[in-house]
N, C-alpha and C positions, 0 to 999 in steps of 0.2 A: 575540859578534859578531852583527850584525844581518843579517836575511835580505835578500839583494840584490834579490829580486823585489818586496819590499815587502809581500808577502802572508803569510798564515799557512797555508801549504800543508803537508800531511802527505805523506810519502813511504811507499808501501807496500813492504814488504820480502818476501822469500821466506818468512820465518817467519810474517809476517802472513797471507800468502795460504794457507799450509798450515793455519793454524788457522781459516780463514774458513769460512763456511757455504756448502754447494753448492746447486744449484738446487732440490733437494727439501727444503731447510731441515734436512737432517741434517748435523750437524757432521762434518767429516773427522777421523778419529781421529788423535790426537797421538802414538800409539805406533808410527807407521810410521817405520822407520829410513831416513834418507837414504842414498844410495849413497855409499860412501867414495870419496875422490879416487883412491886407488890401484887401484880396480877399473875395468876397461875397460867403459864403459857403451855400447859400440857394438851393432850388430845381431848377434844370435846366429846362429851358422853353421847351425843347424838351421832357423831361419826363412828364411835365405837359400836353403838347399837346397830347402825346400818351395815357396817362391815361384817359384824357377827352374823346378822340375818342373811346377808348375801352369801357368806361362806357356808353356812348351814344349808341354804337352799341349793347351792351349787354342788355340795358334797353329799346330798342326801341319798344318792343312788350309788354309793360305793362302799366297799369294805376294804380294810387294809389287812393284809396277812401279817400276823404277829408271831406265829410259831408254826413249825412243822415238826411233828414228833411221831415216833412209832409206839403203838399200843397193841401189843400182841401181834396178830397178823394183819393189822390195819395201819394205814398212814392217816394221821389226824392233822388237818390243816385248820388252825385257829385264826379267826378274823375278828375285827372289831370295826365299828363305824368310826370315821375320823373325829367325830364330835361327841362320842359317848363311851360309856364303860361296858355296855352289853357286848357279849361275845357270841359268835356264831361259829360252829364247827362243821366241817365237811369231812367225811370218812371215805377212804379209798382202800382197796385191797393192796397190800404190800407185795413186792416181788418175793417169790419163794423159789427154792430149788434152782437158783441162779438163772431164772427166766423172767422176762418182763410180761409174759402173756397174761398172768393173773392180774397185773396192775395196769391194764390198758386204760381204764378210766382215769387213773392218776396221771398217766402219760398225756392223755388228751387235755387234762386240766393244765399241766405244765406247758403244753404246746399252745393252748389258748392264751396263757399268761406270757408267752414268749420267753420261757425259761428252759434251758437245756437240762436233761436229767443229770448231767455231770456237774451243773452249777446250781443245785437246788438252793444254795445260800442266797441266791438272787431273788428267790420267791418271797422272802421276808421283806416286807415293806411295799410289795406290789399292790396296786389298787385293782380290785375285782368288781365289775359292775354287779349290782344287786338291787333288789327292791324290798321294801318293808311293808308287810301287811299286818295290821293289829291282831288278827285272829291267828295267823300262822307264824308270825315273826319274819326274820330275814330269809330271803330266797335268792340264791345265786343265779345270775343270768344263765339261761340254758346253754349259751355258747361256752361257758366255763364248766358245765356239767358233763358227765359221762355221756357218750353217744347212746349207750343202752337206755339211759333215762329219758333222752329227748327224741329218740327215733322209735316210732310206733312199730315198725316191722321187727326191730330187735326185741322190743318188749313182748311182742306176740311170740317170737321164737323162744324167749325165756319162759313164758307161760306154758308153751307146748312142752318144753323140756321138763318143767316142774310136774305137769300132768303125767307125762310118761314115767317119770321117776316114782311117783306115788300112785300109780294106777291101781295097784292091788288094794291099797288102803281106801282109795276113793270108791272102788267097787264094793268093798265090805261096808263102808259107811252108807252107800246107797241101798244095799240090800237090807241092812238093819233098820235104816230110817224108813224104808218102804214098808217093812213088816210092822214097825211101830205105828205108822200112819194107818195101815189096814186095820190093826187091832183097835185103834182109836175110833175109826169110822164104824166098826161093828158095835162098839160099846155105845156110841151116840145113837145108832139106829135102833137098837134093841133095849135101851135103858129107859 
């Protein structure tokens, strides 16, 4: 029967490739036994186990951003570990009144993740460095947290502002508490 393509082409078979010469011009030995058809030529369970352990060990200090949503006046960033179903959420103040001053912490988080506020869609799927502690759960790396949470001077300023705002209530609590303590001491002395 004539070749339908009209050419004299040769077809390479598996046997031809097995006896071919490799890149170093060393012939591949012909004494290698092909895998019999009745043997399962899948991936060995030991290889699967070792790859799984290596993957989990390499990825244990990361969270993947799965969703960013608005809840009231807060922005909620939901994350999960690459090899688990547990979720971790971080909450930030959302922009209000057309200004980003209220959401400085969220802007710092976006900046640390390398995402522009105009391309927040790119945040989903980003890997965020984190650590897991059995007592407290997941904790995002301080570089991804707000500066006010990681900077001691800003925390001190926030505490000072809180004390100034509630100074009247604190003074009243100290006076009432002092009077109650004085009465308790008198009762203990004369009882």
